[in-house]
Backbone bond lengths (Angstrom), bond angles and torsions (degrees), N, CA, C in turn:
res aa  C-N    CA-C-N  psi(-1)  N-CA   C-N-CA  omega(-1)  CA-C   N-CA-C  phi
1 M - - - 1.486 - - 1.552 112.61 -
2 K 1.502 116.33 -40.66 1.365 118.62 -175.55 1.550 105.53 -68.06
3 K 1.353 121.32 -39.38 1.380 131.51 -174.48 1.606 104.67 -62.13
4 F 1.342 113.75 -45.04 1.448 118.79 -174.51 1.496 106.31 -66.69
5 L 1.410 118.50 -46.93 1.473 119.43 178.06 1.440 114.62 -57.69
6 A 1.382 118.16 -41.18 1.511 119.86 174.22 1.378 116.06 -61.75
7 A 1.385 117.19 -41.39 1.464 123.30 -177.33 1.562 107.45 -66.11
8 L 1.452 115.86 -40.42 1.384 119.17 179.00 1.657 112.14 -63.31
9 A 1.237 109.02 -42.02 1.580 113.17 178.46 1.476 109.34 -60.19
10 I 1.307 120.66 -43.98 1.443 125.97 -176.54 1.532 107.82 -67.04
11 S 1.347 113.50 -44.96 1.534 116.25 178.08 1.510 111.65 -59.46
12 T 1.281 114.40 -39.22 1.478 124.75 -176.52 1.532 103.56 -53.77
13 L 1.331 112.21 -64.09 1.474 123.62 -173.02 1.506 113.51 -61.57
14 L 1.284 112.57 -33.91 1.538 112.16 -179.94 1.466 112.68 -74.25
15 T 1.317 118.82 -30.49 1.514 127.08 179.92 1.431 112.84 -89.67
16 T 1.327 118.53 -21.91 1.532 126.03 171.69 1.492 111.71 -113.92
17 P 1.375 115.78 88.02 1.492 114.15 179.83 1.415 114.50 -44.79
18 A 1.394 118.31 125.11 1.433 119.76 -164.28 1.496 113.76 -102.99
19 I 1.326 113.76 -62.58 1.546 111.03 176.34 1.514 111.49 -60.74
20 A 1.335 116.85 -32.89 1.448 122.28 175.30 1.564 102.92 -117.50
21 G 1.356 117.91 113.88 1.496 118.24 -178.50 1.530 112.69 -69.53
22 D 1.346 117.65 -5.81 1.407 122.40 166.64 1.463 107.53 -124.62
23 D 1.322 121.47 122.13 1.355 125.85 -175.30 1.482 118.35 -65.15
24 G 1.375 117.06 -5.52 1.370 122.10 179.35 1.456 115.86 81.30
25 H 1.328 117.68 -6.92 1.469 123.19 -177.25 1.545 109.75 -110.66
26 G 1.265 116.12 20.42 1.551 117.93 179.74 1.478 114.52 -66.04
27 S 1.326 108.44 179.95 1.475 114.82 -176.41 1.556 115.71 -109.24
28 H 1.415 111.28 23.06 1.403 112.46 177.90 1.671 113.99 -58.78
29 A 1.260 114.72 155.64 1.451 118.25 176.54 1.527 106.44 -69.72
30 K 1.397 117.63 165.73 1.397 115.48 175.10 1.473 112.92 -56.12
31 T 1.308 116.95 146.67 1.380 123.06 179.98 1.479 113.17 -56.18
32 D 1.245 119.20 -41.22 1.485 125.01 177.01 1.513 110.27 -51.77
33 D 1.282 120.44 -29.38 1.434 126.76 -176.38 1.503 113.29 -76.49
34 H 1.360 118.67 -16.33 1.336 124.32 -173.85 1.597 110.33 -95.74
35 A 1.320 118.26 140.89 1.466 117.80 170.47 1.578 106.82 -74.58
36 A 1.385 113.25 155.79 1.356 113.40 -175.39 1.594 104.71 -74.44
37 A 1.249 113.03 146.02 1.497 126.00 -174.94 1.695 105.60 -68.87
38 S 1.162 110.75 134.38 1.575 113.97 179.98 1.545 107.31 -80.93
39 D 1.320 112.15 159.70 1.457 122.64 173.49 1.564 111.85 -51.52
40 A 1.392 111.10 -33.78 1.513 114.75 -174.09 1.562 105.95 -74.88
41 T 1.397 118.56 -33.06 1.409 122.01 172.06 1.524 116.39 -53.69
42 I 1.316 110.29 -51.02 1.434 121.26 -179.84 1.467 108.87 -62.40
43 A 1.385 116.21 -49.07 1.489 121.19 179.74 1.558 109.97 -57.37
44 K 1.299 116.42 -34.98 1.469 118.40 -177.93 1.631 111.46 -71.70
45 Q 1.315 111.06 -37.00 1.455 116.18 -179.83 1.561 106.89 -67.22
46 R 1.371 121.79 -40.78 1.445 124.36 179.10 1.534 106.99 -62.62
47 K 1.279 120.18 -45.12 1.488 127.51 177.39 1.467 110.40 -54.36
48 T 1.315 119.91 -50.75 1.351 127.64 -178.77 1.455 114.85 -63.63
49 L 1.318 111.68 -40.82 1.590 116.83 178.92 1.618 102.72 -70.43
50 A 1.221 128.81 -29.73 1.414 127.11 179.49 1.444 109.66 -69.29
51 Q 1.387 114.32 -46.35 1.511 123.34 178.85 1.460 108.41 -59.11
52 N 1.343 122.68 -50.90 1.441 123.79 -169.16 1.470 111.51 -76.77
53 T 1.341 120.04 -9.96 1.453 119.33 -175.64 1.594 106.21 -111.64
54 E 1.392 121.78 -19.06 1.388 119.20 -172.50 1.522 113.26 -60.91
55 G 1.276 120.02 126.33 1.380 124.59 176.41 1.533 116.67 75.57
56 Q 1.252 113.58 4.34 1.555 115.26 -168.78 1.598 108.29 -98.15
57 G 1.370 115.13 -6.55 1.539 115.84 176.98 1.424 118.82 86.89
58 F 1.375 112.52 15.97 1.501 117.98 170.17 1.461 119.69 -57.17
59 G 1.260 120.57 136.98 1.485 122.30 176.68 1.480 109.86 -79.41
60 P 1.439 115.18 176.19 1.527 115.75 178.98 1.448 115.07 -56.34
61 Q 1.274 118.12 150.16 1.359 130.23 -175.69 1.511 117.29 -108.56
62 S 1.211 115.54 160.15 1.492 123.92 177.40 1.560 113.75 -134.15
63 P 1.240 121.82 151.97 1.475 133.18 9.61 1.574 110.09 -88.25
64 R 1.342 116.96 169.28 1.436 122.46 175.78 1.517 114.13 -146.38
65 D 1.215 115.25 -179.80 1.539 124.02 173.51 1.470 102.33 -85.30
66 I 1.295 114.08 120.00 1.503 120.37 -174.51 1.547 111.39 -80.96
67 D 1.367 114.71 -6.10 1.415 118.43 -179.63 1.550 110.33 -99.55
68 A 1.354 113.34 -4.21 1.563 118.07 179.66 1.537 100.58 -102.53
69 V 1.323 118.77 124.70 1.338 125.53 -174.47 1.436 116.10 -94.29
70 K 1.401 114.67 -18.78 1.542 118.87 -169.67 1.507 108.54 -78.26
71 G 1.324 112.46 141.95 1.402 123.09 177.95 1.570 111.89 -157.83
72 D 1.318 118.88 132.53 1.453 116.85 -177.58 1.586 112.89 -114.78
73 N 1.277 112.85 14.42 1.614 114.29 179.75 1.478 103.51 -80.89
74 K 1.347 116.86 129.97 1.468 124.12 -174.83 1.467 110.79 -105.54
75 R 1.424 118.14 2.23 1.568 123.02 177.47 1.429 108.74 -65.34
76 A 1.367 118.19 97.03 1.521 115.03 -177.73 1.522 111.79 -92.37
77 F 1.320 107.40 153.34 1.585 117.42 173.77 1.493 105.86 -150.61
78 N 1.273 114.29 156.62 1.521 117.92 -179.62 1.497 111.61 -73.16
79 A 1.318 116.27 136.95 1.412 125.48 177.62 1.589 106.98 -59.10
80 A 1.359 114.01 140.84 1.503 115.27 170.32 1.475 115.43 -67.70
81 P 1.307 119.05 156.88 1.436 118.98 177.98 1.468 112.03 -63.73
82 A 1.326 118.64 172.53 1.456 123.95 174.45 1.514 108.46 -57.42
83 Y 1.308 116.25 143.87 1.551 117.77 -178.15 1.494 112.10 -59.04
84 T 1.296 117.00 -27.36 1.487 116.11 177.09 1.514 116.42 -71.12
85 D 1.244 117.35 -10.58 1.512 128.21 174.17 1.530 109.53 -99.60
86 M 1.246 119.13 12.91 1.545 123.42 -177.27 1.440 109.94 -130.96
87 N 1.441 117.20 175.23 1.394 121.55 -178.88 1.575 106.15 -100.45
88 L 1.307 119.78 129.61 1.404 118.59 166.01 1.596 109.14 -62.98
89 C 1.365 115.18 133.82 1.429 115.64 178.87 1.513 115.25 -125.14
90 N 1.300 119.55 -20.65 1.489 124.08 179.68 1.459 112.32 -157.75
91 I 1.222 121.52 148.86 1.359 129.51 163.74 1.538 115.46 -129.68
92 H 1.312 118.16 130.44 1.486 121.38 -178.49 1.507 110.32 -152.01
93 F 1.240 120.65 166.20 1.399 118.69 178.62 1.666 112.86 -140.58
94 H 1.321 112.03 160.93 1.381 117.97 -175.88 1.629 108.22 -117.86
95 K 1.261 122.49 146.59 1.416 125.93 176.21 1.530 109.37 -81.88
96 N 1.250 118.77 115.57 1.482 128.88 -172.59 1.488 102.60 85.60
97 A 1.282 119.07 156.84 1.477 126.06 179.39 1.563 107.28 -79.43
98 E 1.251 116.49 133.73 1.428 123.15 171.17 1.564 113.62 -70.09
99 H 1.425 110.14 -44.24 1.425 121.51 178.48 1.544 105.76 -83.03
100 K 1.352 114.66 159.41 1.425 121.85 173.37 1.577 108.10 -121.04
101 G 1.368 112.19 144.05 1.406 119.31 -178.65 1.559 108.98 -160.02
102 K 1.322 117.56 173.19 1.411 121.45 -173.81 1.475 119.83 -49.55
103 Y 1.489 112.76 -35.85 1.408 120.31 -174.21 1.498 110.98 -102.46
104 F 1.294 119.51 4.20 1.429 125.87 179.05 1.547 109.94 -145.33
105 S 1.324 112.71 58.60 1.505 124.23 -170.35 1.502 115.82 -109.46
106 T 1.417 113.90 -5.93 1.527 115.67 -179.12 1.490 113.87 -77.74
107 Y 1.299 118.40 111.09 1.473 120.14 -172.09 1.576 107.83 -68.49
108 A 1.309 113.83 129.90 1.456 117.26 -178.44 1.540 115.24 -80.86
109 G 1.297 114.05 -7.32 1.436 122.90 178.80 1.459 112.51 108.74
110 N 1.325 120.45 178.28 1.484 125.39 -175.39 1.483 114.51 -73.77
111 G 1.373 110.78 -16.92 1.519 117.34 177.19 1.577 107.88 63.84
112 D 1.342 114.26 -153.31 1.419 122.62 -177.67 1.519 115.35 -85.22
113 G 1.236 119.54 1.63 1.466 123.04 -178.35 1.516 109.97 81.27
114 H 1.306 119.03 -0.03 1.554 120.34 -175.26 1.500 105.09 -120.96
115 G 1.413 120.38 15.38 1.457 120.30 177.76 1.558 113.40 101.81
116 Y 1.237 120.66 -8.48 1.478 118.79 -175.24 1.516 111.85 -106.22
117 L 1.274 116.48 138.30 1.478 123.23 -177.01 1.549 113.81 72.40
118 S 1.337 111.64 17.14 1.466 116.89 173.31 1.562 110.92 -120.18
119 G 1.326 122.70 -168.85 1.400 123.01 -172.13 1.450 114.75 93.32
120 Y 1.281 121.41 -161.65 1.430 127.91 -175.19 1.567 116.46 -123.36
121 K 1.204 118.27 144.81 1.475 128.60 -174.38 1.505 114.29 -108.84
122 Y 1.337 113.26 150.36 1.467 114.68 169.18 1.531 114.67 -51.98
123 S 1.376 113.86 131.65 1.478 112.86 -172.64 1.572 110.96 -101.57
124 G 1.223 114.57 11.18 1.495 116.66 171.60 1.514 117.29 -93.54
125 Q 1.264 116.37 -170.45 1.505 117.82 -171.07 1.570 106.76 -113.11
126 L 1.281 112.31 153.69 1.547 120.90 -178.15 1.508 108.26 -135.21
127 N 1.280 116.41 143.67 1.531 119.12 -175.32 1.498 108.65 -86.29
128 K 1.280 114.25 172.77 1.527 121.53 -173.02 1.429 110.14 -64.15
129 T 1.310 118.61 -34.61 1.475 120.44 178.14 1.538 113.21 -61.18
130 E 1.392 111.18 -49.05 1.396 116.85 -177.84 1.566 113.67 -62.86
131 L 1.314 110.83 -28.04 1.538 116.74 -176.48 1.536 112.88 -92.18
132 A 1.398 115.17 1.35 1.394 115.10 179.58 1.532 112.76 -65.87
133 P 1.386 117.46 139.71 1.473 119.21 -178.18 1.429 115.66 -58.15
134 P 1.419 120.82 140.01 1.425 122.89 175.17 1.578 111.52 -58.67
135 S 1.281 120.97 165.07 1.466 122.35 179.54 1.520 110.28 -81.10
136 H 1.332 119.37 -10.70 1.505 120.37 178.39 1.492 112.22 -148.13
137 T 1.261 116.75 166.08 1.479 119.14 179.27 1.592 111.11 -65.64
138 I 1.379 110.57 141.45 1.447 116.96 -176.79 1.549 111.45 -116.62
139 C 1.194 109.00 122.71 1.561 121.21 -178.39 1.563 111.22 37.72
140 P 1.359 114.90 72.03 1.419 117.40 -176.49 1.533 111.31 -78.82
141 S 1.360 117.18 153.97 1.442 124.04 -177.67 1.478 103.11 -155.02
142 A 1.434 113.36 177.29 1.427 121.19 -179.78 1.487 112.50 -67.36
143 H 1.343 114.03 -14.35 1.496 123.68 -179.09 1.557 112.06 -103.93
144 G 1.257 118.34 13.95 1.442 126.59 -178.63 1.515 119.71 101.41
145 D 1.245 116.48 -172.12 1.507 117.02 -179.61 1.533 109.21 -119.04
146 L 1.309 117.59 -176.46 1.526 122.16 177.53 1.496 110.36 -90.82
147 K 1.309 116.77 145.07 1.512 122.57 174.64 1.408 111.38 -120.45
148 S 1.296 116.85 163.77 1.420 123.14 174.70 1.545 109.67 -67.56
149 G 1.310 113.81 129.37 1.546 115.05 -174.13 1.448 114.23 103.58
150 D 1.351 117.01 -11.64 1.479 122.97 -172.47 1.617 105.11 -77.90
151 T 1.175 116.35 152.82 1.479 123.87 178.83 1.498 109.07 -107.85
152 I 1.329 119.28 133.19 1.575 122.62 172.74 1.467 109.87 -124.50
153 E 1.359 113.54 146.17 1.439 122.49 172.84 1.526 112.34 -101.60
154 V 1.271 124.53 115.75 1.462 124.48 -171.98 1.583 106.06 -101.14
155 H 1.336 116.12 129.56 1.379 122.66 174.17 1.529 110.88 -106.55
156 Y 1.283 112.84 124.45 1.501 117.74 177.72 1.610 101.82 -107.98
157 V 1.225 117.50 103.45 1.389 122.98 -171.52 1.558 114.76 -88.93
158 H 1.306 117.66 127.86 1.524 114.19 -177.37 1.480 107.65 -126.08
159 T 1.338 119.72 163.92 1.408 125.20 -169.33 1.516 106.29 -149.67
160 T 1.391 114.45 152.72 1.488 118.30 173.63 1.513 112.47 -92.41
161 A 1.313 115.82 6.48 1.508 118.88 176.55 1.423 107.39 -84.10
162 Q 1.310 117.73 159.55 1.518 126.64 -179.25 1.612 108.76 -92.06
163 V 1.348 109.63 89.90 1.529 114.28 -170.76 1.523 110.27 -132.72
164 E 1.311 115.65 177.62 1.442 125.07 172.90 1.504 108.67 -107.87
165 P 1.349 121.28 143.96 1.422 122.51 -179.21 1.633 106.64 -64.40
166 G 1.399 114.33 145.09 1.405 113.82 -177.13 1.519 110.79 -176.13
167 P 1.313 120.57 -168.48 1.544 123.72 -169.38 1.543 105.02 -82.02
168 T 1.233 115.60 145.96 1.466 129.83 169.15 1.653 114.42 65.25
169 L 1.175 115.70 167.41 1.478 113.01 -179.82 1.509 115.67 -71.73
170 G 1.283 116.10 -8.55 1.393 116.31 169.98 1.523 115.11 -61.58
171 S 1.265 117.92 -25.49 1.458 122.06 172.10 1.542 116.31 -68.41
172 C 1.398 115.63 -4.82 1.316 120.28 179.71 1.502 113.50 -98.84
173 L 1.340 115.04 0.34 1.552 118.76 -179.47 1.561 108.83 -119.08
174 S 1.259 113.01 173.34 1.392 116.96 175.94 1.537 104.62 -158.11
175 E 1.397 116.16 162.76 1.428 117.94 -175.33 1.551 112.04 -65.30
176 A 1.439 113.56 -23.81 1.397 122.69 178.56 1.488 109.34 -69.04
177 I 1.308 122.20 -40.69 1.451 121.16 -175.01 1.752 103.39 -133.65
178 G 1.215 112.49 103.87 1.458 116.86 179.49 1.616 113.73 -83.13
179 N 1.372 115.48 -20.92 1.398 117.66 174.82 1.558 112.84 -124.75
180 P 1.302 116.66 68.00 1.481 122.02 -178.20 1.573 109.55 -69.18
181 Q 1.325 113.36 159.59 1.508 118.38 171.36 1.553 104.46 -74.81
182 L 1.341 118.96 144.39 1.449 118.78 172.55 1.476 110.40 -130.78
183 R 1.334 108.30 147.63 1.399 119.58 176.93 1.451 114.37 -136.39
184 V 1.493 119.38 135.62 1.452 119.70 -179.62 1.441 104.81 -117.28
185 E 1.388 114.99 121.95 1.460 122.97 170.68 1.536 103.57 -89.58
186 T 1.372 116.71 134.31 1.442 119.55 -164.31 1.460 105.14 -129.07
187 Q 1.322 118.06 136.23 1.531 121.28 175.07 1.583 105.21 -141.00
188 I 1.245 110.35 135.59 1.528 121.56 175.25 1.522 109.24 -96.11
189 Y 1.316 113.28 126.33 1.524 121.47 179.06 1.571 110.09 -120.19
190 V 1.360 110.26 148.93 1.464 112.25 174.63 1.624 105.33 -114.73
191 L 1.290 118.38 135.93 1.499 120.47 -172.76 1.472 107.53 -89.93
192 V 1.394 120.29 126.06 1.386 128.66 -176.49 1.571 105.66 -124.52
193 N 1.369 113.84 152.25 1.482 121.51 169.77 1.435 105.82 -94.60
194 D 1.422 113.93 82.71 1.474 122.43 -179.64 1.571 108.14 -160.06
195 K 1.385 108.03 113.70 1.430 120.28 -175.16 1.653 112.79 -64.47
196 K 1.380 109.86 -12.90 1.505 116.23 -176.62 1.448 103.81 -91.66
197 A 1.315 124.39 -16.94 1.477 123.33 -179.67 1.642 108.38 -70.01
198 L 1.318 115.39 171.69 1.402 123.26 -173.25 1.479 108.24 -62.03
199 N 1.397 113.32 146.75 1.430 121.12 178.88 1.529 106.93 -96.47
200 F 1.487 115.24 124.07 1.344 119.69 -172.67 1.531 112.08 -67.15
201 K 1.323 118.07 -26.90 1.401 124.42 -174.86 1.648 103.42 -69.51
202 D 1.283 118.52 -34.74 1.548 119.95 174.93 1.457 107.41 -72.35
203 L 1.417 120.28 -36.76 1.444 114.54 -177.05 1.437 117.29 -73.25
204 T 1.340 116.79 -7.40 1.471 120.56 -177.71 1.564 109.47 -120.38
205 K 1.345 114.49 18.09 1.498 117.62 174.38 1.514 112.42 -66.28
206 H 1.349 113.26 151.37 1.527 112.91 175.91 1.495 104.27 -152.81
207 K 1.311 113.70 157.71 1.519 118.64 176.04 1.513 108.91 -152.66
208 K 1.266 123.78 168.12 1.364 125.98 171.41 1.496 110.29 -94.81
209 T 1.378 110.93 128.56 1.444 126.22 178.07 1.480 111.86 -118.61
210 G 1.257 117.77 104.86 1.487 119.35 -172.01 1.472 106.47 69.69
211 D 1.380 111.80 -123.83 1.445 118.69 -175.70 1.519 113.48 -101.97
212 L 1.349 115.60 8.33 1.460 122.21 -171.50 1.488 110.11 -119.87
213 H 1.325 120.67 137.59 1.556 125.61 165.16 1.415 102.06 -79.02
214 Q 1.437 116.99 133.75 1.394 122.57 -179.33 1.513 111.40 -127.48
215 A 1.324 117.79 133.59 1.522 120.61 166.84 1.492 107.91 -76.23
216 T 1.313 113.41 117.70 1.473 118.34 -171.56 1.632 111.72 -101.89
217 G 1.329 118.04 -1.09 1.457 123.04 -172.35 1.442 112.38 -113.45
218 I 1.440 119.71 7.00 1.553 119.10 -177.67 1.495 102.67 -70.02
219 P 1.473 111.80 131.64 1.545 114.01 177.93 1.531 115.29 -62.62
220 N 1.272 115.95 139.62 1.496 116.23 175.13 1.469 113.81 -115.37
221 N 1.362 116.01 25.75 1.552 119.68 178.66 1.588 110.58 -125.19
222 T 1.280 115.65 20.55 1.533 120.62 -172.67 1.537 108.23 -107.55
223 G 1.308 120.04 24.65 1.519 121.00 179.90 1.503 110.88 99.34
224 T 1.408 112.68 161.91 1.412 119.37 173.58 1.554 104.89 -75.12
225 P 1.362 110.91 132.69 1.508 117.12 -175.58 1.559 108.35 -66.01
226 V 1.326 113.62 139.38 1.511 120.05 170.30 1.553 106.78 -79.58
227 Q 1.328 118.15 119.33 1.389 117.71 -177.88 1.561 110.58 -109.15
228 Y 1.301 116.35 137.36 1.497 121.77 -179.69 1.402 107.84 -153.10
229 E 1.451 119.24 165.01 1.433 122.10 174.38 1.630 108.25 -100.05
230 G 1.233 106.87 135.86 1.570 114.63 -177.19 1.437 115.10 -146.42
231 S 1.403 111.65 -138.23 1.416 119.47 -179.94 1.475 117.17 -140.55
232 T 1.270 119.28 -163.18 1.336 125.24 169.58 1.594 108.69 -85.38
233 T 1.292 117.07 161.69 1.503 120.98 -171.72 1.411 112.96 -119.63
234 G 1.392 116.46 -153.13 1.381 118.08 177.97 1.625 116.32 96.72
235 P 1.205 123.56 148.59 1.514 126.17 -172.18 1.588 106.95 -69.45
236 G 1.319 125.25 -19.93 1.274 123.59 175.14 1.546 120.15 -59.22
237 Y 1.404 111.05 -15.68 1.433 121.75 176.00 1.514 112.70 -108.11
238 N 1.283 121.91 23.78 1.446 122.69 172.86 1.557 112.51 -62.89
239 E 1.264 118.55 -36.80 1.407 118.84 -172.87 1.618 111.60 -117.84
240 K 1.336 118.68 3.14 1.547 123.77 176.74 1.493 103.50 -140.86
241 G 1.399 108.74 156.72 1.407 120.67 179.24 1.527 113.32 -77.18
242 S 1.225 117.71 146.79 1.454 122.99 173.05 1.428 106.58 -82.17
243 P 1.390 121.39 129.19 1.582 118.52 175.18 1.466 110.47 -93.09
244 F 1.208 122.18 14.98 1.528 120.73 -177.17 1.528 111.12 -103.73
245 Q 1.273 118.36 132.35 1.444 122.17 179.90 1.450 117.61 -95.14
246 V 1.383 114.58 128.24 1.504 116.22 -167.16 1.539 104.41 -138.33
247 S 1.377 118.02 132.91 1.461 120.32 164.09 1.443 113.42 -87.31
248 W 1.400 116.94 130.11 1.402 122.04 -176.05 1.392 113.49 -108.63
249 S 1.338 119.32 140.14 1.552 126.46 165.31 1.533 106.86 -123.76
250 V 1.291 109.18 112.89 1.512 113.23 -172.59 1.644 101.33 -115.11
251 R 1.256 116.08 121.06 1.493 118.79 177.80 1.659 106.76 -79.29
252 P 1.362 109.39 134.37 1.453 112.12 -174.51 1.600 122.03 -81.03
253 Q 1.305 111.42 -8.46 1.536 113.94 178.18 1.551 112.05 -110.77
254 V 1.417 112.95 152.95 1.417 115.26 178.27 1.460 109.40 -96.59
255 T 1.411 115.00 150.67 1.509 120.45 172.25 1.401 109.36 -130.56
256 K 1.503 114.19 156.45 1.508 116.25 -173.88 1.390 112.71 -92.84
257 V 1.341 117.99 148.16 1.446 123.10 179.82 1.648 109.40 -136.05
258 N 1.315 113.20 136.94 1.474 123.65 -179.62 1.586 105.10 -57.80
259 I 1.295 115.03 120.72 1.477 120.62 -176.35 1.439 109.20 -66.79
260 D 1.384 122.81 -30.73 1.458 123.49 179.76 1.432 112.86 -63.47
261 T 1.445 115.21 -37.34 1.407 116.53 -177.22 1.565 111.76 -71.55
262 V 1.303 116.95 -25.63 1.443 115.73 174.83 1.440 110.87 -72.21
263 G 1.359 120.65 -33.75 1.429 123.00 172.18 1.521 112.61 -56.76
264 E 1.334 114.69 -46.53 1.424 119.59 -179.70 1.434 114.06 -62.06
265 W 1.394 120.54 -35.72 1.411 126.93 172.96 1.384 111.62 -61.93
266 C 1.217 121.72 -43.51 1.535 129.90 178.89 1.402 108.95 -54.67
267 K 1.357 118.88 -32.40 1.510 121.19 -170.95 1.529 115.79 -76.67
268 G 1.376 110.61 -14.81 1.527 115.92 177.47 1.546 109.49 173.25
269 N 1.360 113.57 114.83 1.527 122.48 176.53 1.583 110.49 -143.14
270 T 1.217 115.68 168.27 1.449 125.23 175.77 1.524 113.82 -48.25
271 F 1.303 112.79 -38.57 1.485 126.62 -164.93 1.438 116.66 -95.76
272 D 1.380 115.21 3.76 1.498 121.59 178.77 1.538 113.32 58.48
273 E 1.286 113.75 24.42 1.549 113.88 -175.86 1.525 106.26 -90.53
274 D 1.319 118.34 133.97 1.404 119.81 174.35 1.529 118.52 -134.53
275 H 1.376 111.27 3.46 1.500 110.82 169.28 1.578 106.75 -161.06
276 A 1.306 118.38 -178.52 1.468 120.93 -172.42 1.617 109.89 -84.53
277 H 1.263 113.30 150.57 1.428 117.00 179.79 1.607 103.36 -97.64
278 G 1.401 113.39 168.91 1.481 120.37 179.69 1.480 109.61 -83.03
279 V 1.304 115.13 174.98 1.513 126.03 -178.49 1.429 112.30 -107.75
280 R 1.283 115.83 149.59 1.423 124.69 166.83 1.560 110.30 -86.50
281 N 1.347 117.13 143.35 1.397 121.61 173.67 1.514 106.02 -49.59
282 L 1.341 115.78 144.10 1.520 117.30 173.88 1.549 109.58 -67.19
283 V 1.237 113.89 135.45 1.480 116.84 -176.75 1.552 109.88 -84.76
284 K 1.308 120.49 121.49 1.482 125.34 -170.96 1.582 108.56 -115.86
285 N 1.279 117.48 -19.96 1.434 123.43 -176.94 1.485 107.28 -69.24
286 T 1.292 118.65 107.47 1.524 124.08 -175.96 1.620 107.59 -58.85
287 D 1.307 118.52 -29.45 1.497 118.63 177.71 1.510 108.09 -64.22
288 L 1.208 120.57 -12.51 1.510 120.39 -177.58 1.677 110.57 -116.85
289 L 1.290 111.01 13.23 1.490 115.09 -179.72 1.564 107.34 -123.70
290 S 1.334 108.98 143.42 1.542 116.62 172.36 1.528 108.01 -82.34
291 A 1.303 118.53 158.35 1.437 126.52 173.90 1.549 107.01 -72.80
292 I 1.356 120.64 139.97 1.391 119.62 171.59 1.588 103.28 -103.81
293 N 1.278 109.86 126.55 1.515 116.07 177.29 1.528 113.06 -83.42
């Protein structure tokens, strides 16, 4: 029975993209082929989310404005340990920040209503050299590629399960532990055409230290992470609640990364990631948010 339940949990997470509620490999047409979603469409999605979660017992949701501390969701769960006491299991990124903060507060717009061309952008200034187009296409997908000046939100996903880093959230589970604690260390980057900027391949390095797989390149100079209890994200949860519990650590400052190195990472990595995921609508309903202490 235990093996069955563990297998069921793994199957559920493999078929229901969890940290990203859209696995990024969907069959949507190119974003350019979609008309921009109207404010009414986004408002309807928010209303549907509220209706589908009201009284159902859902825990706090993500993403959120990390500068807004109010939250009325009382569904409690224990915070996951520090990421240094957990196993790195997955790294992926979203085009535009899913979270909102002081330094990534410029709204990209409603996008196509399916999580693309929405989210939040770096609110600082870049010079002409940094904004110069790269010499080749970066991380292309059916939803477009990455450009100089784009913002990405990187999720370094950690688990208490004994696992190896790999593709999808399925890599964060094992038959031995079907319901591990999860933590996402989060960093917002802005892509620049500058060889002196940070190298994304260094930022995503990982190695096994003792019994744990560790992410060794997470920046430690972008402010004290805002920690809160939430859920998995991605546009697949725009109209329904995520049932998965996640402890979040979101760094409040943005740092620059060389766009060419992001392109190189997309060509081959442990996680089979080759392009950006879409974003979930920012959760504003305080009934679906935890309080930030």
